[in-house]
VODRENDO-203764 format. One line per 5 residues: number of its first residue (from 1); their letters; for each residue x, y, z of C-alpha. Coordinates in Angstrom, 3 decimals, padded with zeros to 6 digits. Last residue first. Example, Ala and Ser with C-alpha at 12.3 -4.5 7.8 and 13.67 -1.06 7.14 Angstrom:
<pts>
2) SA) 013.670 -001.060 007.140; 012.300 -004.500 007.800
</pts>
This chain:
<pts>
120) NQSVV) -025.211 001.535 002.828; -023.009 004.237 004.447; -019.814 002.511 003.490; -016.502 003.377 005.079; -013.113 003.402 003.446
115) FPELA) -009.372 003.421 004.127; -008.796 000.353 006.299; -011.185 -001.707 004.121; -009.491 -000.968 000.794; -007.680 -004.329 000.622
110) MIDIV) -010.829 -006.230 001.603; -012.872 -004.290 -000.949; -010.270 -005.077 -003.617; -010.365 -008.806 -002.864; -014.176 -008.762 -002.894
105) SVKID) -014.063 -007.230 -006.358; -015.360 -003.739 -007.057; -018.071 -002.754 -009.535; -019.230 000.818 -009.193; -022.815 001.931 -008.686
100) GLKSL) -022.322 005.333 -007.145; -018.992 006.671 -005.925; -020.607 008.219 -002.853; -021.240 004.717 -001.458; -017.483 004.202 -001.144
95) DLPTM) -017.254 006.788 001.661; -013.621 007.640 002.343; -011.955 007.202 005.733; -010.492 010.446 007.089; -007.145 011.803 005.996
90) DLEVE) -003.675 012.765 007.173; -002.288 009.243 007.251; -000.554 008.122 010.455; 001.810 005.199 010.201; 002.178 001.919 012.084
85) IALLE) 005.169 -000.203 011.159; 004.175 -003.840 010.609; 005.465 -003.942 007.013; 008.955 -002.982 008.215; 008.981 -005.682 010.908
80) RIENN) 007.851 -008.265 008.360; 010.636 -007.121 006.008; 013.134 -007.299 008.887; 012.064 -010.834 009.796; 012.156 -011.964 006.158
75) FADRN) 015.691 -010.630 005.703; 016.949 -012.178 008.956; 015.364 -015.534 008.152; 016.605 -015.566 004.580; 020.216 -014.489 005.164
70) EEPLN) 021.807 -017.946 005.687; 019.884 -019.308 002.684; 021.398 -016.696 000.387; 018.885 -014.385 -001.292; 019.869 -014.307 -004.945
65) YKGDS) 019.303 -011.424 -007.354; 020.073 -011.636 -011.036; 022.250 -008.942 -012.605; 024.104 -011.374 -014.865; 027.283 -010.981 -012.760
60) DKDVY) 025.385 -012.067 -009.639; 023.548 -009.848 -007.157; 023.526 -010.936 -003.529; 020.669 -010.131 -001.165; 020.942 -009.293 002.544
55) KNVLK) 022.084 -005.682 002.971; 021.281 -004.402 -000.517; 017.821 -005.974 -000.301; 017.320 -004.452 003.138; 018.313 -001.027 001.835
50) KRCDE) 015.906 -001.480 -001.073; 013.086 -002.266 001.363; 013.840 000.897 003.341; 013.654 003.080 000.238; 010.492 001.247 -000.890
45) FQALE) 008.788 001.862 002.452; 009.635 005.574 002.237; 008.147 005.750 -001.236; 005.123 003.736 -000.085; 004.478 006.177 002.763
40) ENVAK) 004.544 009.180 000.436; 002.436 007.334 -002.148; -000.236 006.528 000.441; -000.593 010.150 001.531; -000.774 011.433 -002.056
35) VLKGW) -003.180 008.681 -003.099; -005.443 009.374 -000.125; -005.480 013.093 -000.906; -006.391 012.278 -004.506; -009.239 010.094 -003.252
30) QFAEK) -010.554 013.127 -001.353; -010.275 015.395 -004.406; -011.950 012.817 -006.643; -014.757 012.544 -004.064; -015.365 016.277 -004.185
25) VPMDV) -015.102 016.343 -007.993; -017.773 013.689 -008.502; -016.462 010.359 -009.765; -015.360 008.731 -012.988; -013.706 005.443 -012.030
20) KLIKE) -010.041 004.958 -012.970; -008.949 006.022 -009.474; -010.850 003.080 -008.010; -008.630 000.644 -009.923; -005.422 002.328 -008.708
15) IASQA) -006.698 002.168 -005.128; -007.327 -001.567 -005.490; -003.808 -002.157 -006.805; -002.111 -000.239 -004.003; -004.224 -001.646 -001.152
10) AYIQN) -001.825 -004.410 -000.050; 001.085 -001.982 000.392; -001.056 000.412 002.406; -002.298 -002.377 004.659; 001.241 -003.734 005.079
5) LVCKM) 002.453 -000.266 006.015; 000.214 -000.235 009.071; -002.785 002.016 009.607; -003.688 005.092 011.613; -006.058 007.823 010.465
</pts>
């Protein structure tokens, strides 16, 4: 399944909420595969993001970070470029309907959309 890093980044919170739901073992296994795939991509994203921070952001003597005005456009452009990278996750979309009668916010459903299908 293909998606972009921005979709993975945006879905983190929603995935964490779903993982707190009791679910049948088969679905738990599939959601676990999603978490593993997502976490691998997020770790790589975070490494790249830290390199960009080190490249463009200054750290003062108090440990506070400051993005100088002259670096803002370049930093923001590279972050946008990073978030737009397409990745391949070794999984198929998950069926939310198999989780039963769970309560999920509209915001969470929108964030999960690239990773789920609903048979209802």
